[in-house]
C-alpha positions as CSV (number, residue, x, y, z in Angstrom):
1,M,0.0,0.0,0.0
2,S,1.4,3.4,-1.0
3,D,1.7,6.2,1.5
4,R,-1.6,8.0,1.8
5,S,-0.5,10.6,4.4
6,A,-2.4,13.9,4.1
7,P,-0.5,16.9,2.7
8,T,-1.1,19.1,5.8
9,D,-0.5,22.8,5.8
10,H,0.9,22.5,9.4
11,P,2.5,19.6,11.2
12,V,0.1,17.2,13.0
13,L,0.6,13.9,14.7
14,P,1.7,11.3,12.2
15,A,-1.4,9.1,12.9
16,I,-3.7,12.1,12.1
17,A,-2.0,12.6,8.7
18,A,-2.1,8.8,8.1
19,R,-5.8,8.4,8.8
20,W,-8.0,8.0,5.7
21,S,-11.0,5.9,4.6
22,P,-10.1,3.1,2.3
23,R,-12.5,0.8,0.6
24,S,-10.1,-2.0,-0.1
25,Y,-9.2,-4.2,2.8
26,L,-6.9,-7.2,3.1
27,P,-8.7,-10.3,4.4
28,E,-6.3,-10.5,7.4
29,A,-8.1,-10.8,10.7
30,V,-7.6,-8.0,13.3
31,D,-6.3,-9.8,16.4
32,D,-8.1,-9.3,19.7
33,A,-5.4,-7.2,21.4
34,T,-5.3,-4.8,18.4
35,L,-9.0,-4.5,18.2
36,R,-9.2,-3.8,21.9
37,Q,-6.5,-1.1,21.5
38,V,-8.7,0.7,18.9
39,L,-11.8,0.4,21.1
40,E,-9.9,1.6,24.2
41,A,-9.0,4.8,22.4
42,G,-12.7,5.5,21.9
43,R,-13.3,4.7,25.6
44,W,-11.0,7.5,26.7
45,A,-12.5,10.2,24.4
46,A,-13.9,13.4,26.0
47,S,-17.6,13.7,26.6
48,A,-20.0,16.3,28.1
49,Y,-20.3,15.7,31.9
50,N,-18.3,12.5,31.4
51,E,-21.5,10.7,30.3
52,Q,-19.6,8.6,27.7
53,P,-22.9,8.1,25.8
54,W,-21.3,6.0,23.0
55,A,-21.5,2.2,22.4
56,Y,-20.1,0.1,19.6
57,L,-21.4,-3.2,18.3
58,V,-18.7,-5.3,16.7
59,G,-18.9,-8.1,14.2
60,R,-15.6,-9.9,13.4
61,K,-15.4,-12.0,10.3
62,D,-13.0,-14.5,11.9
63,A,-14.6,-14.9,15.3
64,D,-18.3,-14.0,14.7
65,A,-19.2,-14.4,11.0
66,A,-22.9,-14.2,11.8
67,G,-22.4,-10.9,13.6
68,H,-20.3,-9.6,10.8
69,E,-23.0,-10.6,8.3
70,R,-25.8,-8.9,10.4
71,I,-23.9,-5.6,10.4
72,L,-23.1,-6.0,6.7
73,S,-26.8,-6.5,5.9
74,C,-27.5,-3.1,7.5
75,L,-25.3,-1.2,5.0
76,V,-26.6,0.3,1.8
77,E,-25.9,-1.8,-1.2
78,F,-23.0,0.3,-2.4
79,N,-21.1,0.0,0.9
80,Q,-21.9,-3.7,1.1
81,G,-20.0,-4.2,-2.1
82,W,-16.7,-3.2,-0.7
83,A,-17.2,-3.5,3.1
84,K,-17.8,-7.3,2.9
85,A,-14.0,-7.7,2.7
86,A,-13.3,-5.8,5.9
87,P,-12.4,-8.2,8.7
88,V,-14.3,-6.1,11.3
89,L,-17.6,-4.2,10.9
90,M,-19.0,-2.0,13.6
91,V,-22.0,0.2,14.3
92,A,-21.5,3.3,16.4
93,C,-24.4,4.3,18.6
94,F,-25.2,6.8,21.3
95,R,-27.6,6.9,24.2
96,Q,-30.1,9.7,23.6
97,N,-30.6,10.4,27.3
98,N,-28.2,11.1,30.1
99,A,-27.9,9.4,33.5
100,K,-30.8,11.5,34.8
101,G,-33.1,10.4,31.9
102,Q,-33.0,13.8,30.2
103,P,-32.1,14.3,26.5
104,N,-28.3,14.6,26.0
105,R,-27.9,17.1,23.2
106,W,-24.2,16.5,23.0
107,A,-24.4,12.7,22.7
108,A,-23.9,12.5,18.9
109,Y,-21.0,14.9,19.1
110,D,-19.4,12.8,21.9
111,A,-19.9,9.6,19.9
112,G,-18.1,11.3,17.0
113,Q,-15.2,12.2,19.2
114,A,-14.9,8.6,20.4
115,S,-15.0,7.3,16.8
116,S,-12.4,9.9,15.7
117,A,-10.1,8.7,18.5
118,M,-10.6,5.1,17.3
119,A,-9.8,6.1,13.7
120,I,-6.5,7.8,14.8
121,Q,-5.5,4.9,17.0
122,A,-6.2,2.5,14.1
123,A,-4.0,4.5,11.8
124,A,-1.2,4.5,14.4
125,L,-1.4,0.7,14.3
126,G,-1.3,0.4,10.5
127,L,-5.0,-0.2,10.2
128,Q,-7.8,2.1,8.9
129,L,-11.3,2.7,10.1
130,H,-13.8,3.8,7.4
131,Q,-16.8,5.5,8.9
132,M,-20.0,5.3,6.9
133,A,-23.3,7.2,6.9
134,G,-24.6,4.8,4.3
135,F,-26.5,2.3,6.4
136,D,-30.1,1.7,7.3
137,A,-30.6,2.8,10.9
138,A,-34.0,1.1,11.3
139,K,-32.6,-2.1,10.1
140,A,-29.6,-1.8,12.4
141,R,-31.9,-1.1,15.3
142,A,-33.8,-4.4,14.7
143,A,-30.9,-6.6,13.6
144,L,-28.7,-5.6,16.6
145,A,-31.6,-5.5,19.2
146,L,-30.8,-1.9,20.2
147,P,-32.7,-0.4,23.2
148,D,-35.2,2.3,22.5
149,D,-33.0,5.1,23.7
150,V,-29.9,4.0,21.7
151,E,-29.5,5.6,18.3
152,P,-27.2,4.1,15.7
153,I,-25.3,6.9,14.0
154,A,-22.6,5.3,11.8
155,A,-21.3,2.0,10.5
156,M,-17.6,1.3,10.3
157,A,-15.2,-1.0,8.6
158,L,-11.8,-1.8,10.2
159,G,-8.8,-3.6,8.9
160,K,-5.6,-3.3,7.0
161,P,-5.9,-1.4,3.7
162,G,-5.6,-3.5,0.6
163,P,-4.6,-2.6,-3.0
164,A,-6.8,-0.3,-5.1
165,S,-6.7,-2.9,-7.8
166,A,-9.0,-5.2,-5.7
167,L,-11.8,-2.7,-6.3
168,P,-14.0,-2.0,-9.4
169,E,-12.4,0.5,-11.7
170,A,-14.4,3.6,-10.5
171,L,-13.7,2.9,-6.9
172,A,-10.1,2.1,-7.5
173,A,-9.6,5.5,-9.0
174,R,-11.1,7.1,-5.9
175,E,-8.8,5.0,-3.7
176,V,-5.7,6.5,-5.2
177,A,-7.0,10.1,-5.9
178,P,-5.0,12.9,-4.3
179,R,-6.3,13.7,-0.8
180,A,-7.7,17.3,-0.3
181,R,-9.5,19.4,2.3
182,K,-11.2,22.8,2.2
183,P,-8.8,25.6,2.9
184,A,-8.6,26.6,6.6
185,A,-9.9,30.1,5.8
186,E,-13.3,28.5,4.8
187,I,-13.7,26.6,8.2
188,V,-11.7,28.5,10.8
189,F,-12.6,32.1,11.8
190,G,-11.7,34.7,14.3
191,A,-14.3,35.6,17.0
192,G,-16.9,36.4,14.4
193,W,-18.4,34.3,11.6
194,G,-16.4,34.9,8.4
195,T,-13.7,37.0,10.0
196,A,-10.1,36.0,9.4
197,L,-8.1,34.3,12.3
């Protein structure tokens, strides 16, 4: 696999620059210790009032083929096509209410922070975590027996990136396309919207 490190404008941690979202995965299993390292990174993410409202449901192709298949069946058809090769599939969820039973308006944000920490940890370990909006939340709720107050927010594929040549031509081209982001001036402002920092 060629180096896909981001061409950052300013230095960042190597694992942040290395993090990306491949669609080609090698069939190699992710061993238990490595998987738990990735999940542990999420466990230590920041959260409002330390509620830690996130939860992850994990299907491992090697150790739980039925669970892997259940999660795969919740993905949209496009994502199923490539994600079936990933050795680990997950669904990220958040609890909608806090410990007092009141709506937690920061829960989705906090689940995103936990998932981001996991993605960076995965990159540091030579793996990649591809986060997907393309899944059927209602199907995931039923297939994974989620409690009423738990909301599935993203599906994820985890594993070691494979060659772009393993993908259909259109996806292979996207896999090797130059990485880019909006300029900082479009997303970072001073203390007023649209003002330069």
